[in-house]
C-alpha positions in Angstrom: 13.2 4.8 -23.7 12.4 1.3 -25.0 11.0 -1.3 -22.6 13.4 -4.0 -21.5 12.8 -7.6 -22.6 12.1 -8.6 -19.0 9.5 -5.9 -18.4 5.8 -6.6 -18.5 4.4 -5.8 -21.9 0.8 -4.5 -22.0 0.5 -5.9 -25.6 1.1 -9.3 -24.2 -0.9 -9.1 -20.9 -2.5 -12.2 -19.5 -5.7 -10.2 -19.9 -8.8 -9.3 -17.9 -11.3 -11.6 -16.3 -14.0 -10.2 -18.6 -13.0 -9.6 -22.2 -13.1 -6.1 -23.5 -11.9 -4.5 -26.7 -8.7 -2.6 -26.4 -8.7 1.2 -25.9 -7.8 3.1 -29.0 -5.4 5.5 -27.4 -4.2 3.8 -24.2 -2.2 0.7 -23.3 -3.9 -1.9 -21.1 -1.9 -0.8 -18.1 -2.6 2.9 -18.7 -6.3 2.0 -18.8 -5.9 0.2 -15.4 -4.2 3.3 -13.9 -7.1 5.5 -15.1 -9.8 3.2 -13.7 -8.1 3.2 -10.3 -7.8 6.9 -10.2 -11.5 7.3 -11.0 -12.6 4.7 -8.4 -14.6 5.5 -5.3 -12.1 3.5 -3.1 -9.2 5.7 -4.4 -11.0 8.9 -3.4 -11.6 7.6 0.1 -7.9 7.2 0.7 -7.6 10.9 1.3 -9.4 10.4 4.7 -7.8 7.2 5.8 -5.0 7.0 8.4 -1.4 6.5 7.6 0.0 6.9 11.1 -1.9 10.0 12.4 -5.6 10.3 12.1 -6.7 12.8 9.4 -8.2 15.3 11.9 -4.9 15.4 13.9 -3.3 17.7 11.3 -3.8 18.9 7.8 -0.3 18.1 6.7 0.1 14.5 7.9 0.2 11.8 5.3 -2.9 9.9 4.5 -3.3 6.7 2.5 -3.8 8.8 -0.6 -0.7 10.9 -0.3 1.3 7.8 0.6 0.1 6.0 -2.5 1.1 9.0 -4.7 4.5 9.0 -3.2 4.9 5.3 -3.8 3.8 5.9 -7.4 6.4 8.7 -7.9 9.2 6.7 -6.5 8.1 3.6 -8.5 8.0 5.5 -11.8 11.4 7.0 -11.2 13.0 3.6 -10.6 11.1 1.9 -13.3 12.3 4.4 -15.9 15.9 3.7 -15.1 15.4 0.0 -15.2 13.2 0.2 -18.4 10.2 -1.4 -16.8 6.6 -0.5 -17.6 6.0 2.7 -15.8 2.2 2.7 -16.2 1.9 -0.8 -14.6 4.1 0.4 -11.7 1.9 3.4 -11.2 -1.3 1.4 -11.4 -0.1 -1.1 -8.8 1.2 1.7 -6.5 -2.1 3.7 -6.7 -4.2 0.5 -5.9 -2.0 -1.2 -3.4 -3.8 0.3 -0.3 -7.4 0.4 -1.6 -8.4 -2.3 0.9 -7.0 -0.6 3.9 -9.4 0.0 6.8 -10.1 3.3 8.6 -7.5 3.9 11.3 -4.7 2.0 9.5 -3.4 -1.2 10.9 -5.5 -0.9 14.1 -8.6 -1.2 12.0 -7.2 -4.2 10.1 -6.3 -6.0 13.3 -9.7 -5.5 14.8 -11.5 -6.7 11.6 -9.3 -9.7 11.5 -10.3 -10.6 15.1 -14.0 -10.0 14.4 -13.8 -12.2 11.2 -11.8 -15.0 12.9 -14.7 -17.5 12.3 -15.7 -16.1 9.0 -12.6 -16.1 6.8 -10.5 -13.5 8.5 -9.4 -10.1 7.1 -6.2 -8.9 5.4 -5.9 -5.6 3.7 -4.0 -7.0 0.6 -6.8 -9.5 0.0 -9.3 -6.7 0.6 -7.5 -4.5 -2.0 -8.0 -7.3 -4.5 -11.6 -7.7 -3.4 -12.2 -4.0 -4.0 -10.9 -4.0 -7.6 -12.5 -7.4 -8.4 -15.9 -7.1 -6.7 -16.7 -4.1 -4.6 -16.4 -1.2 -7.1 -19.7 -1.0 -9.0 -19.0 1.3 -12.0 -19.7 -0.8 -15.0 -22.8 -2.4 -16.5 -21.2 -5.7 -17.6 -19.2 -6.7 -14.5 -18.5 -6.0 -10.8 -15.1 -4.5 -10.0 -12.7 -2.6 -12.3 -11.8 -5.6 -14.5 -8.1 -4.9 -14.3 -5.4 -6.8 -16.1 -3.9 -9.9 -14.5 -0.5 -8.1 -14.0 -2.1 -5.2 -12.0 -4.2 -7.5 -9.9 -1.2 -9.7 -9.0 0.7 -6.6 -7.9 -2.2 -5.6 -5.7 -2.1 -9.0 -4.0 1.2 -8.4 -2.2 0.8 -11.1 0.4 -1.3 -14.1 0.8 -1.3 -17.3 3.0 -1.2 -20.6 1.3 -4.7 -21.4 2.6 -6.0 -18.1 1.1 -4.0 -18.8 -2.1 -5.6 -22.2 -2.5 -9.1 -20.7 -2.1 -8.3 -18.0 -4.7 -6.9 -20.6 -7.1 -10.0 -22.7 -6.7 -12.1 -19.8 -7.9 -9.5 -18.6 -10.5 -7.3 -21.6 -11.5 -3.9 -20.5 -12.5 -4.7 -16.9 -11.5 -3.3 -14.4 -9.1 -3.1 -16.8 -6.2 -1.1 -19.4 -8.1 2.4 -17.9 -7.5 1.9 -18.3 -3.7 1.5 -22.0 -4.3 4.3 -22.3 -6.9 6.6 -20.1 -4.8 7.4 -17.9 -7.8 7.6 -14.1 -7.9 5.2 -11.5 -9.4 6.4 -9.4 -12.3 9.3 -7.0 -11.8 6.9 -4.1 -11.7 5.1 -5.6 -8.7 8.4 -6.4 -7.0 9.4 -2.7 -7.5 6.2 -1.4 -5.9 6.8 -3.5 -2.8 10.2 -1.9 -2.3 9.0 1.6 -3.3 6.3 1.2 -0.6 8.9 0.6 2.0 11.1 3.5 0.9 8.1 5.9 0.9 6.7 5.1 4.3 10.0 5.1 6.1 10.8 8.6 4.8 7.4 10.1 5.3 6.9 8.6 8.7 10.1 10.3 9.8 8.7 13.6 8.5 5.3 13.1 10.2 6.9 11.9 13.4 9.0 15.1 13.7 6.1 17.3 12.7 4.0 15.7 15.4 6.6 16.3 18.0 6.9 12.5 18.8 10.3 12.2 17.2 13.4 14.4 17.7 16.6 15.0 15.8 18.5 13.6 18.7 16.5 10.3 18.5 16.9 10.1 14.7 20.6 10.7 14.8 20.9 7.4 16.7 19.7 5.7 13.4 22.8 5.3 11.2 20.9 5.7 7.9 19.4 9.0 8.9 22.5 10.3 10.7 24.6 9.8 7.6 22.6 12.2 5.5 21.8 14.5 8.4 25.5 15.0 9.1 26.3 15.4 5.4 23.7 18.1 5.0 25.2 20.0 8.0 28.7 19.8 6.6 27.6 21.3 3.3 25.2 23.8 4.8 26.3 24.9 8.3 23.6 27.5 8.3 21.1 24.6 9.0 22.8 23.9 12.3 19.8 25.3 14.2 17.7 22.4 12.9 14.2 22.9 11.8 12.2 21.8 8.8 14.8 22.7 6.1 17.4 20.4 7.7 14.8 17.6 8.1 13.8 17.9 4.4 17.3 18.0 3.2 18.2 14.9 5.2 15.2 13.0 4.0 15.7 14.1 0.4 19.3 12.8 0.4 18.2 9.5 2.1 15.5 8.9 -0.4 17.8 9.6 -3.4 20.5 7.3 -2.1 17.9 4.5 -1.6 16.6 4.9 -5.1 20.1 4.8 -6.6 20.9 1.8 -4.5 17.8 -0.1 -5.7 18.6 0.8 -9.3 22.2 -0.4 -9.0 21.4 -3.6 -7.0 18.5 -4.6 -9.2 20.4 -3.9 -12.5 23.2 -6.2 -11.2 20.7 -8.9 -10.2 18.9 -8.8 -13.6 22.3 -8.9 -15.4 23.3 -12.0 -13.4 20.0 -13.8 -13.9 19.8 -12.8 -17.6 16.1 -13.4 -18.0 15.0 -13.5 -21.7 11.5 -12.2 -20.9 9.1 -11.3 -18.1 8.1 -15.0 -17.6 11.8 -15.9 -16.9 12.2 -13.0 -14.6 9.3 -14.3 -12.5 11.1 -17.7 -12.1 14.4 -16.1 -11.2 13.5 -15.3 -7.7 13.2 -11.7 -6.3 15.3 -9.5 -8.5 14.2 -6.0 -7.4 16.3 -5.4 -4.2 18.4 -3.2 -2.0 22.1 -3.9 -1.7 22.8 -6.0 1.4 24.2 -2.9 3.2 21.1 -0.8 2.4 18.8 -3.6 3.3 20.3 -3.8 6.7 20.2 -0.1 7.2 16.5 0.1 6.0 15.5 -2.7 8.4 17.2 -0.9 11.3 15.2 2.3 10.4 12.0 0.3 10.3 12.7 -1.1 13.8 13.4 2.3 15.1 10.1 3.7 13.8 8.2 0.7 15.1 9.7 1.2 18.6 9.7 5.0 18.8 6.8 6.1 16.7 4.2 3.4 16.0 4.4 2.3 19.6 4.6 5.8 21.1 2.1 6.1 24.0 0.3 9.0 22.2 -0.2 6.9 19.1 -1.2 3.8 21.1 -3.8 5.8 23.0 -5.4 7.0 19.8 -5.1 3.4 18.4 -6.9 2.0 21.4 -9.9 4.3 20.8 -9.8 3.5 17.1 -9.9 -0.2 17.8 -13.0 0.3 20.0 -14.8 2.2 17.3 -14.2 -0.5 14.7 -15.2 -3.4 17.1 -18.4 -1.7 18.3 -19.3 -0.8 14.7 -18.9 -4.4 13.7 -21.1 -5.7 16.5 -23.8 -3.0 15.8 -24.1 -3.8 12.1 -24.1 -7.6 12.7 -26.9 -7.1 15.2 -28.8 -4.6 12.9 -27.7 -5.0 9.3 -30.4 -2.6 8.2 -28.3 0.2 9.6 -26.1 -0.3 6.5 -27.0 0.6 2.9 -29.2 -1.8 1.1 -26.4 -3.3 -1.0 -24.7 -4.5 2.2 -27.8 -5.1 4.4 -29.2 -7.6 1.9 -26.2 -9.8 1.6 -26.6 -13.4 2.7 -23.0 -13.3 4.0 -23.8 -10.9 6.8 -20.4 -10.9 8.5 -18.4 -10.4 5.2 -20.8 -7.7 4.2 -20.3 -5.9 7.5 -16.5 -6.3 7.1 -16.6 -4.9 3.5 -18.7 -1.9 4.6 -16.5 -1.0 7.6 -13.3 -1.6 5.6 -14.5 0.9 3.0 -15.1 3.7 5.5 -12.9 6.8 6.0 -11.7 7.6 9.5 -14.2 10.4 9.9 -17.2 8.5 8.6 -16.4 5.6 11.0 -16.3 8.1 13.9 -19.6 9.6 12.9 -21.3 6.3 12.4 -20.0 5.1 15.7 -21.4 8.2 17.5 -24.7 7.8 15.6 -25.1 4.1 16.6 -23.7 4.2 20.2 -24.2 7.8 21.3 -20.5 7.9 22.3 -18.0 10.5 21.1 -14.6 8.8 20.9 -12.5 11.6 19.3 
């Protein structure tokens, strides 16, 4: 299927920060995707928390499996909308590279620890990973990804942070937050695929963990609609169980994908952008319908209230926060406890932050026990 005029075109990319000759057999966006898959930060995602710590169960999602699910959903939608599938996949696979151990708990603690040293935000850290912290090439730090991939990785950014980024890279990936324009349609799509993926798999993991029940979920209209439809068509599933859960989630996912395709196609038709640049100026075009947006928001609120703030999750989160904070204090006091690349940095607090942010859950737990003598998990 041919690429739409408003899609990002790898042949007309805004390029890389360090010039490189093109690859003979791959587009620029394919090359980005491949570099991300081979990166150290990508491999670490397999042992980084989504909601449940990795050691709490072999079948719970991790940041890696989440990223793969976002990539799958993104590619499916991109194909229907004739966007660049390789760019969508590259952004999806890279969007969580900067996430800390222990999920958002780790991020919040690092932000507190770095309050007087520039703060911490995982979207900015993901960009930092692909721009600076991966050391795989002789000619440059980072992965030297295309502008379009990097802008998709930087999902959120404050104006103060954007001004700082723009001072270092005038007109670069921070500029749109100052001009209040949108990223390319592929980046917009990844943002929505991310939401669709984590809502669905957090339901699955929540039920698997025993923290969510079918009775609770049936109070959420979006889930109840597909749960009840599955039962009408397959009464044998009335006893509940995994098959009913999977059938309900599968139907919900499919409907959300079709909704995004329909609503986005209509928005693009109304805006009629001539090319990718015009699409960026047209406002957010990749979207849910109003009804699906309201339903998805209601589901997110339910998950926040019933799963993410469940006492069992919060108890684990409390211990995780303590691990990260005490690791930070220990490394600031004794930087030589870190590898030489980090210990020798003149920006001690940022180096400590980078080192901890790159840890897996289990490595952070082991390091904390080594440095403090305490076993937290």
